[in-house]
C-alpha positions in Angstrom: 234.5 50.1 104.7 237.3 50.6 107.1 237.8 53.6 109.4 239.4 54.6 112.7 237.6 54.1 116.0 238.5 54.3 119.7 238.1 50.7 121.0 237.9 49.9 124.7 239.1 46.3 125.0 239.2 45.9 128.8 237.6 47.8 131.7 241.0 48.9 133.1 242.7 49.5 129.8 243.2 52.7 127.8 241.3 53.3 124.6 243.1 52.0 121.5 242.5 53.9 118.3 242.5 51.3 115.6 241.0 50.4 112.3 237.5 48.8 112.4 235.4 47.2 109.7 231.8 47.8 108.7 231.0 45.0 106.3 227.5 46.2 105.1 225.8 49.5 104.8 222.5 50.7 106.4 219.6 48.3 106.6 216.0 49.5 106.2 215.4 52.5 108.5 219.1 53.1 109.2 221.5 55.8 108.1 225.3 55.9 107.9 226.7 59.1 109.3 230.2 60.5 108.9 231.0 61.7 112.4 232.1 65.3 112.6 232.5 65.3 116.4 231.5 63.2 119.4 231.2 64.4 123.0 232.7 62.4 125.8 230.1 61.8 128.5 230.5 60.5 132.1 228.3 57.6 131.1 230.9 56.5 128.5 233.5 56.5 131.3 231.2 54.7 133.7 231.5 51.6 131.6 234.8 51.0 133.4 232.8 50.6 136.6 229.9 48.6 135.1 230.8 45.3 136.7 230.9 43.6 133.3 227.3 44.5 132.3 228.5 46.5 129.3 230.1 44.0 126.9 233.6 44.6 125.6 235.4 45.1 123.3 233.3 48.1 122.3 233.4 51.4 120.5 231.8 53.8 123.0 230.6 57.4 122.3 226.9 58.5 122.3 227.0 62.3 121.7 227.8 62.1 118.0 227.0 64.6 115.2 227.8 64.3 111.5 226.7 64.1 107.9 224.4 61.4 106.4 226.4 59.6 103.7 224.0 56.7 103.0 220.4 55.9 103.8 218.7 52.5 104.1 215.5 52.6 102.2 213.2 55.5 101.4 211.4 55.8 104.7 214.2 57.2 106.9 213.1 60.8 106.4 216.7 61.8 105.9 218.7 62.4 102.8 222.4 62.1 101.9 224.1 65.3 103.0 221.8 66.1 105.9 223.5 67.3 109.1 222.3 65.4 112.1 222.7 65.2 115.9 222.5 61.6 117.2 220.7 60.7 120.4 219.7 57.7 122.5 218.2 54.5 121.2 214.7 53.3 121.9 212.4 50.5 120.7 209.8 52.8 119.1 206.8 50.6 119.9 206.4 50.2 123.7 203.8 52.3 125.5 206.4 54.9 126.6 207.8 55.3 123.1 204.3 55.6 121.7 203.6 58.2 124.4 206.5 60.4 123.3 208.5 59.3 126.4 211.2 57.3 124.7 213.7 58.1 127.5 211.7 55.7 129.5 211.5 53.0 126.8 210.9 49.5 128.2 214.2 48.5 126.5 216.3 51.5 127.3 218.9 49.7 129.4 219.5 46.8 127.1 219.5 48.9 124.0 221.8 51.6 125.3 223.8 50.3 128.1 223.9 46.5 128.3 224.4 45.0 124.9 222.9 47.2 122.2 221.0 46.1 119.2 221.7 42.5 118.1 220.2 42.9 114.6 223.0 42.8 112.1 225.6 43.0 114.9 228.1 41.0 112.9 228.5 43.9 110.5 230.8 45.7 112.9 234.1 44.1 113.7 237.7 45.0 114.3 240.2 44.8 111.4 240.9 41.1 112.1 237.2 40.2 112.1 236.8 40.1 115.9 233.4 40.9 117.2 232.7 44.4 118.7 229.8 45.0 120.9 226.7 46.2 119.0 226.0 49.9 118.9 226.6 51.7 122.2 223.6 54.0 122.9 222.6 53.2 119.3 225.7 55.0 118.0 229.3 53.9 118.9 230.3 57.3 117.8 234.0 57.4 119.0 234.7 56.7 115.4 234.9 58.1 111.9 231.4 56.7 111.0 228.4 55.5 112.9 225.5 53.3 111.7 222.3 54.5 113.5 218.5 54.2 113.3 217.1 57.2 111.5 214.7 57.6 114.5 217.8 58.5 116.6 219.0 61.2 114.3 217.8 64.8 114.4 218.3 67.0 111.3 219.9 70.4 112.0 220.7 73.5 110.1 223.9 73.0 108.0 225.1 76.5 109.0 225.5 75.4 112.6 229.0 74.3 113.9 228.3 70.6 113.4 231.5 69.3 115.2 230.3 70.9 118.4 226.6 69.8 118.4 226.9 66.2 119.5 226.5 66.9 123.3 223.1 68.3 122.5 222.0 64.7 122.0 222.7 63.7 125.6 224.6 65.7 128.3 223.3 69.2 127.4 219.9 67.7 126.5 219.7 66.1 129.9 220.4 69.3 131.9 218.4 71.6 129.8 215.5 69.2 129.4 215.2 68.7 133.1 214.7 72.5 133.5 212.6 73.2 130.4 210.6 69.9 130.2 210.4 68.3 133.6 210.2 71.4 135.7 208.8 73.7 133.1 210.7 76.5 134.8 209.9 80.1 133.9 210.0 83.7 135.1 209.7 84.0 138.9 210.9 80.4 139.5 214.1 79.5 141.3 216.3 76.5 140.3 219.1 75.2 142.4 221.7 73.0 140.5 224.0 70.8 142.4 227.1 70.0 140.5 228.4 72.4 137.8 229.6 69.9 135.3 228.3 69.6 131.7 224.7 68.6 132.7 224.5 71.1 135.6 225.8 74.0 133.6 223.4 73.2 130.8 220.7 73.3 133.4 221.9 76.7 134.6 221.9 78.1 131.1 218.4 76.7 130.4 217.1 78.2 133.7 218.5 81.6 132.8 217.1 81.4 129.2 213.7 80.6 130.7 213.8 83.6 132.9 214.3 81.7 136.1 216.8 82.5 138.9 219.6 79.9 139.1 221.8 78.9 142.0 224.8 76.6 141.4 226.5 74.5 144.0 229.9 72.9 143.4 233.1 72.1 145.2 235.4 73.4 142.4 235.9 77.2 142.4 236.5 77.3 138.7 233.2 75.6 138.0 231.4 78.1 140.2 233.1 80.9 138.2 231.7 79.4 135.0 228.2 79.1 136.6 228.4 82.8 137.6 229.4 83.7 134.0 226.0 82.1 133.0 224.2 84.3 135.6 223.9 81.8 138.5 224.5 82.7 142.1 227.5 80.5 143.1 227.7 78.6 146.4 230.5 76.3 147.5 229.3 72.8 148.4 231.1 73.3 151.8 228.9 76.3 152.7 227.8 76.0 156.4 224.0 75.5 156.6 223.8 75.1 152.8 219.9 74.7 152.9 219.5 77.9 155.0 221.8 79.8 152.7 219.8 78.7 149.6 216.5 79.6 151.3 217.8 83.0 151.9 219.0 83.4 148.3 215.7 82.2 147.0 213.4 84.2 149.2 212.1 81.3 151.3 213.1 78.3 149.3 213.7 77.1 145.7 210.9 75.9 143.6 213.1 73.3 141.8 216.4 71.6 142.4 218.4 69.4 140.1 221.1 67.0 141.5 223.8 65.9 139.2 226.2 64.6 141.8 224.7 61.5 143.4 225.8 62.8 146.8 223.4 61.8 149.6 224.4 64.8 151.7 223.7 67.3 148.9 220.4 65.5 148.0 219.2 65.9 151.5 220.4 69.6 151.6 218.6 70.2 148.3 215.3 68.8 149.7 215.6 71.0 152.8 216.2 74.0 150.6 213.0 73.6 148.7 209.9 75.6 149.4 206.6 73.7 150.1 205.6 71.6 147.1 209.1 72.0 145.6 210.5 69.3 143.3 214.0 67.8 143.3 215.1 65.9 140.2 218.0 63.4 140.2 220.0 62.6 137.1 223.1 61.0 138.5 223.2 57.2 139.0 223.3 56.4 142.8 225.9 53.9 143.8 224.9 53.5 147.4 221.5 53.4 149.2 220.0 56.9 149.6 218.9 57.7 153.2 216.6 60.7 153.5 216.7 62.8 156.7 213.7 63.6 158.9 211.5 66.2 157.4 213.0 66.2 153.9 209.8 65.2 152.2 207.4 67.2 154.3 205.2 70.0 153.0 204.5 68.3 149.7 208.1 68.2 148.5 208.7 65.5 145.8 211.8 63.7 144.5 212.0 61.9 141.1 214.6 60.5 138.7 214.8 62.3 135.4 216.2 60.4 132.3 217.5 62.2 129.3 215.8 65.4 130.4 212.3 64.0 129.6 213.2 65.0 126.1 211.9 64.3 122.6 215.3 65.0 120.9 213.6 66.0 117.6 211.9 68.8 119.6 214.4 69.8 122.1 217.6 69.8 120.0 216.2 72.5 117.6 215.0 74.5 120.6 218.5 74.5 122.1 220.2 75.5 118.8 217.7 78.3 118.4 218.6 79.5 121.9 222.3 79.2 121.0 221.8 81.4 117.9 220.1 84.0 120.2 223.0 84.0 122.6 220.9 82.4 125.4 222.4 78.9 125.5 226.2 79.3 125.0 227.0 75.6 125.3 230.0 76.0 123.0 231.8 77.7 125.9 231.9 74.4 127.8 233.6 72.5 125.0 237.2 71.6 124.3 238.0 69.6 121.2 240.6 66.8 120.9 241.6 64.7 117.9 240.1 61.2 118.2 243.7 60.0 118.5 244.0 61.9 121.8 241.0 60.1 123.4 243.0 59.0 126.4 244.1 62.5 127.1 240.5 63.7 126.8 239.5 61.1 129.4 242.2 62.1 131.8 241.3 65.7 131.5 237.6 64.9 132.0 238.3 62.8 135.1 240.6 65.5 136.5 238.0 68.2 136.0 240.2 70.1 133.6 237.6 70.2 130.9 233.8 70.4 131.2 232.9 68.7 127.9 235.6 67.0 125.7 234.6 66.6 122.1 236.5 64.1 119.9 237.1 65.0 116.3 237.9 62.1 113.9 240.5 62.4 111.2 238.8 61.9 107.9 240.6 60.8 104.8 238.8 58.7 102.3 237.2 55.7 104.0 238.9 52.5 102.8 236.6 50.1 101.0 236.5 46.7 102.6 237.9 43.8 100.5 
């Protein structure tokens, strides 16, 4: 079958929306999903700065949601017509996967970032038969259709707004999962979130939903206004004596802090703003060595990296949609939709901070059968 996809052919080139070819349907354990919408994540855009480790040409996109149109074998646990949210890939058999910690899969980087699955890779090509990189994050969902392992697909209620659900599989899952899973925040806790982008604002919403007090730090006034709408106390990143100001707001120091910025200065400030035994989680990739100041790790404070919100997507995605139904996790307020054909405009708006979470909507006609 042939369908449209946004193809990135060079690290410094715009996306090209072109016809691609899927020469075979799902193998055992896979499902073919008609994409209703796919979020654009900073990780997709970071491919441009990956120093060649992410192979091109490729179809990116790893926050897809859609409808199952074909299944491979009887053991997928999914049926044609099921609505699904797609999440990250994992091997399924290493110790971390067996221990319900698939975000720390031994093969996470090669499967999701640096090559993808090589099994049946030749099925996916451009219209001229040229090879495209195997599935990005198990999906390659900047496209009309995606071929995924059933293990990476989470069934959701068909009454939900499917075209908006994709970011629950990564960006919103990461922020909310850090608060709900890693920190286990609850009433009486304080959570400081550094960076009020998609991940950070999801963390703010989750903290509020859990009954915790949230403080949001960002350099953009409009992002701070959004955080305040979601019941966080806003603080400009330029606030003099930021750690002291946070300690005063949180009655002696925050219990938890989540950094989404990768800024060494803000990471140090966050550690100094923690109360004794406080925990700082990092979700952003650091591009330079991190130097910690004197005293930042005293009094039992800890720092750790958090991948994909320590989430089991099949458990957290339904929890987040239930919170959305209850009006307690209004992630839809962060989304702006774009036709897939406007993928380059969506990228420009995302990089310029004009949109928190772009979601690309494919145009669906009837998929053209391959010759």
